[in-house]
C-alpha positions, 0 to 999 in steps of 0.5 A, spaced: 499 499 499 502 507 498 503 512 504 497 516 501 492 510 501 494 509 508 494 516 511 488 518 515 486 526 516 486 528 523 480 530 526 479 536 530 474 538 536 471 544 538 473 547 545 466 546 547 467 538 545 473 538 549 470 541 555 464 537 555 469 530 555 474 533 560 468 535 565 465 528 564 471 524 566 473 529 572 466 529 574 464 522 574 467 515 576 467 512 569 474 510 567 477 515 561 477 509 556 469 508 557 468 516 556 473 516 550 469 510 547 462 513 548 465 520 545 468 515 539 475 518 541 482 515 543 484 514 550 490 517 549 487 523 546 483 524 552 488 523 557 492 529 553 486 533 554 485 532 561 492 533 563 492 540 559 
């Protein structure tokens, strides 16, 4: 497979979406992985958002 067919574009999220995601993780007792799955985002990106 060529490089171009394998690459994916990065998604961008609004500040409001990021705030909502972080708030749910911080305010609930749900694990990050569960919240990330519910919002259809990766665990690593969610952790990065929460740490910043």
